[in-house]
N, C-alpha and C positions, 0 to 999 in steps of 0.2 A: 505494498498499499503506501499508496508517494505522501499521505497527509491527512494527519488523523481528524482533522475539521472537515464534516461531510459538505462536499462538492456542487453546486447548484448544476441541471441539467444546461441553463445559458454557457456558463462556467468551462464546462465540456466542453459544448457543442463550439463555444472562442478557442478552446485551445484547439481542437482534434480541426479548428476551420484555418487557423492562421498557420501550423506548424505542416497541411497540406502544400498552401500556398509559398510557403517558403522553402520549398521543397525536403523537406523532414523525414520523408518518409520516400525515400526510393518508387515511383510509378510501378503496378502492380502487385506491390507491399501491402498484404491480409492483414489489416486491421479484426482481431475474434474479440469477440464479443467481451467475455470470457475475461481477459486480463485485460483490458481494458473498466472493468468491471472492480477489477480489482485493485486497479490501478490507483480510479479513482476513488476507492472506496464509497462503491454505492452497490444498488442490484443494480440489474441489464435493463432493466426496463427503462432508465434513462437514458443507459446505449443506443436498446434499440430505436428511442425514438432522435434521439442526435444520429444515427447516422438516415435518419428518412430525410433528416434536414440535408443533412454532407449529399445526398444521393438528389434532392434538389435544386441543389447549388453545381452537381455535372461531377462533384470531389472525390463521388466512392462511385462502385458499381455496388449490388447490392445481385449474387449470385446465387441463385435456388439452392438452398442444399450445401454451398460451399463457401457461403459469407460475404466478409467487407472486402471491399479490394481498391487501394488508392487507382483513378484514374487517368489515365488521363490519356486525347485522342492520341489514334496509329497517321501511321505516313498518310493513309489515303484518305482516311476522315478530315488529317489538316490541312488535308491538300485542298478538301470541298468547303471548308471549313471558310478560307481565307476567298479562295474565290464565292465564295456570300458576298464577303464583306469587301472586293475587292466588286462588285455587281452593287452593293447594296450603300457604300461608307458614303461614297463620291456622292449621293444626289441628299445624303440627310447633307455630308458635309455644305454642298450648297445650297439648300435650306437653314441650315445654321445660319450663315451671310447672310441671309435676308435677313429672318427673325429672330436670331441671339439680340439680346436687351444688351443694357451695359452692366446690372448686374450679375448675369450669365458668363460673360467675357470674361472678368473681374475672375470669377472661377474656372476659369481654366487657365488662367493665368495664374492663382494660385496651384494649382497644380503643377502647374510650371515649372513654379521656381525652388515646388517641393520635391518635387523629380530630379531638377541637379541641385540641390543641395545631397540628398540619397547618391546622387550618383561620385558624388565630390568625397564623401564619406565614403567611399566602396559598397554601400547598404544597395548591393547588386536588387536584392531579392526585392527588397520594402520601395526602392526605384520604380522597380513593372508597377508597383499597386496601385503607383501615383500616376504614372503612363497609363492603364486603364484606364483612371477616374480622370482621363484627363481626357481622351477616346471619346465617354463615356457623357461626359459635358458635352461636349462638341453634336452627338444626335439627343439627347435629351432634346438641343434648343430646334430640331432641325420642326416640330410641332407638330408632329406626322405621327401620332400612334404606335402603327405596325409596323414602322421604319425603326422605331424606340425599342418596338418588342422582340426585334426578330436580332435585330444587333448591338440587343444585352445579351443575350444569349454568347455572339458569335464573338463575340470579342469578352465574353467572361470564359472559355472556352480557348480561343487566343494565347486568356492570361497563362494557361494551365500548361502550357503550349510553349510557351515562354520559360517556364521559370525550371521549365525541365530541360530543354534544348534551344534555348537564345544563344545564337554562337558570336552574339556582338559587345560581348565585355568589352571590346577593345576600340568600341567607333560612338561610343557617348557622345563625345559632340556630335555626329555625324546624326541622330537621333534627334540630340536637344533644336540643333540647325532644324532638322523640318517639323519639329512640332512650334517652332517659334513663327515660320514662314505663315503653317497652318493659321498661329495664331490669328496675323496680321493679317491674310487674306480674308480674314472673316469680320475684325472687328474695322476693317478697311471696304467691307461690305462691294465685297470681287468675287461674287457665287461665282463663274464661273472660273477662274483660276484655283478658289478652293477646289472645287471640285476637280478639278485633274492634278491639284498637289495630293490629294487625300488619293488620289489610285497611284500614284509614283508611292506615297508611303507605306499605302498597303502591302505594296511589295517587294516595297523594301524589308520591310518586318515578315514575310514571309521570305523572302533572300536569305537574312538570319539565322534557320529555322537549322540545324542539327542536326538530325535525329541518328549519324554517328554512335551518342552517345550512349555510352553505357551504365547500366545499372543493376547490379547481378548483384550486390549486395542486401542483405535485410538490415533492419535499423533497431535495437533494442526499445520498445513504443515507452518503456518506464523511464529512456532517457531522454525521451524526447519529450515525454511533459514535465519531465521534475524543470526541464530548462525555461517551462510555459506561467511555473506558479508561482 
C-alpha cells in the first residue's frame, strides 16, 4: 500500500491520467485492477470506475477477460488521425481567424507562453500539454460545434501519440515559430493564411512521429504512483 490515508476516486483518476499522459507507463502495459486497489488502499470498485473514465479519455483499452491496457494508436491509426486533422483543422483555424474574440486570442497566447517556458525547462511532456491546449483553444474559437467535437478527439489522440513517439525534441524552435505564426494570422484576421499555415503545421507534426521507438519494459505501478502522491 502506498499511503495509509484513503485515496479518493478523483485522486486515483488524476494520478493515472497524468501518469499515462506523461508516458510513465509504456504503451500496452497492463494496469491490474487488484494491484492498483492495493496500491491506493481502496477496494476494486473505485478502480473500475476510474478505468471507465480513462477509457472514455482514450488513455486505456478495456479488453474483455484480459483487463486494462495503456493505449496508444497504432501507426495505421495514427495515419488516419493525422489525415482527419489535415482535412478539418485548417478549416477550424480559418474560422477562428474570423470569429475569435480578444479573450480567446489571449488564451491562445497564454498557452504559447507556457509552452515556451516548459520547453526552456526541458519539461517535454508538460510542454506537449500546453501545445495541446493551444490547438484546442484555436478550434474552440471556430464556433462550429461539430468541428470542435471531432477535432477534440483527434487532437487528444495525437497528444497520446506524441507523448510516446514524438522525435522533435530538438526542433522546439521550429514548433514555437510555427505556433507564433498561426497565432499572428488569427490575431491579424487573415483566415486564408491561417488555413494554409494550419495544414502545413499538422503535416509537420506528423513528420515528427517516429514509431520505431521501442517500449519493451514494464514499469512497477507502485513506483509510478509514489511520484504523484
